C-alpha positions in Angstrom: 2.7 1.7 -22.1 4.1 -1.3 -20.5 6.1 0.8 -18.0 3.0 2.6 -17.0 1.2 -0.6 -16.2 4.2 -2.0 -14.2 4.2 1.3 -12.2 0.4 0.9 -11.4 0.9 -2.8 -10.4 3.9 -1.9 -8.1 1.8 0.9 -6.5 -1.2 -1.5 -5.9 1.1 -4.2 -4.5 2.8 -1.7 -2.1 -0.6 -0.6 -1.0 -1.7 -4.3 -0.5 1.5 -5.0 1.5 0.7 -2.0 3.7 -2.8 -3.0 4.4 -1.7 -6.6 5.1 0.9 -5.4 7.6 -1.5 -3.2 9.4 -4.0 -6.2 9.7 -1.3 -8.3 11.0 0.3 -5.9 13.5 -2.5 -3.4 14.0 0.1 -0.6 14.5 -1.2 2.9 14.6 1.8 4.0 12.6 0.9 1.5 9.8 -2.8 2.6 9.9 -1.7 6.3 9.4 0.7 5.1 6.5 -2.3 3.3 4.9 -4.5 6.5 5.1 -1.7 8.6 3.4 -1.4 5.9 0.7 -5.1 5.8 -0.1 -5.4 9.6 -0.4 
């Protein structure tokens, strides 16, 4: 159970980092990465 939750948290954290990076840099590559992540 705990492992599953840590996996979910890691996934959300990496999504947050990608969206933060795309806000900072406005890179089209990062934006497409974000779209893939949210699918």
